[in-house]
Every structure is written in C-alpha cells, then in structure tokens.
N, C-alpha and C positions, 0 to 999 in steps of 0.2 A: 762478425760482432755487430756491425751496423745493421745488417739485414735482420738479425734476431731482435734488436731493439725496435726496429720499425714494425715487425710482426707483433710484438708485445704491446706497443703503443696503439696499433690498429685494433687489436683484440680488446684492449681496455676501452677504447673509444666506442666500439660497436656494442660492448656490454652496457655502457652507460646510455645508449640510445634506446634501449628496450622500454617501450611505453605500455606494453601489454600487461594488464592487471587481471589475473584469473581469480575466480571465486569458487567456492566449494560447490562441486557439481551435485552432491547429495542434498545440500540445503542452501541453494543460492538465495541471496538477499532479495526481498520483495520490494518492488518499486511501483509507482503509478505515474502515468503521463500527466504532465502539467497542462497541456493544451492539445489541440488536434495536431498529430505528428505524422511524419512520413515513415512508413515501415518498409524497409528494403529487404526483400527475401534473398537476393543474390549478392548483396553488398552495396555500399553507398554509390558505386560507380555503375550500377546496372543500367542497361539501355532502355528498358521498359519503364513506364511510369510507376512510381511506388504506390502501394496501398496506403490509405489514410486510416489512422487509429483515432478513436474518439477520446476526448479528455477523460481523465480518471480511469483509464484502462489499466488493470492490474497485470503485472508481468514479473518475471524473474530475470535478473542480470547474471549472465554466465561469464562474461568477460568484458573488459573495457580496453579500447585501443584507439588512439589518435582522435579522441573526441566522440567516438561512436561506441555504443554498448551493443554487444551481441546478446540478444534477449530470447527468452522462451515465453510464449503467450500461454494462456490457460488451456487452449486447445492443442498444445504441444508444438505449434509451428515456431520456427526460429527465424530470426532476421536481425537487422541492424536498425538502430534508432539513435539520433543525436543524444548524447548523454546529458546535455544541458536542458533537454525537454523532460527529464525525469526527476522525481523526488522520492525519497525513501518512504515506505509505508509507515504510518505511526505504529508504535508498539501496541500489541493487543492488550486489552484490559483483562485483568485476571477475573476468572469466573467466580462468582460468589456461591459457595456451596450451600445446598439446601439443608436447613436445620429443622428437623421435625419438632424439636422442643419449642421453638418460637411459635410454630403454628398452633400447638396445643394451648398456648397461653392467651390466645385471642378470645376475648369475651364478646359474645353476641349481645347487642343491645336492641330491644324492640323499637321499631319506628313509632313516632308519636301519632296519635289519632288527630288529624287536623280538622275533622268535622265536629269535634267536641270543643266548646268554649270553656275557658277556665272560670272558676266561680267568682273571682275578683273583678270581672268585667261588669261595668254598670248595666242596669236593666234597660236603659235607653238604647245602648249599643246592641244588646242581645236581641232586641226585637227586629233589627234590620235583617 
C-alpha cells in the first residue's frame, strides 16, 4: 500500500513538472525577434557558437520549453531561441476590397491654365 502511494505521488509530481507547450504544427503562431538573438540549431547547450539572427526576423514558434522556443525560420531551418527575445506578430490588417462603383463616380476636373490672368487683376499688375 505504501509503495503504491509513493508511485502515485511521484507520477503526480512529474506530471506537474511538464513545462513543454506545444503549438499547432499546421498553423504555428508567428513571432518576430525583438533584438539580435542567438539561434541554436542543435539546442541551447550546443558546443559550437550559435548563429545570430537580426532584429525583426519573422519566424514560427513550434514549441516552448524551459524559457526557450523551438522555432522554424522562413527558410524552414529549425532551432532554439530564448523566448524572452520574441514578441507576437501584430494581427494582419484586413484587405479593403476593390469596389468598381466607387471608381466610376470619380469626376475628372481640368487643370487651371496658370498662364492666363483673371480679368479682375488691375492693369498695372498685368503689364509686369
């Protein structure tokens, strides 16, 4: 009985320690880097120096674990980036549909002839 309780307690404790947050693989959320960040291709503990990504680099977050995000870049490379260096992409603005009725209502006005003086200008100014 005591051994069963210990096993249940250990299983409950380990289930609570799961910090991995998975995202939809078909439509992962878009993020952008806040500043120049380190991009680890083999994990945060890799022995070789990490690649540096420029600020405002667009990427998709596939998973989040222990302060790092597993990301996919535009060129389909995957790697790890500190999650604190990312911010969500702003929502896309809706596209305004083209309305041909509005275009037909535009009235073209001829440009004025700037070489011709109006009649009410005094004759002293007209001679200049």
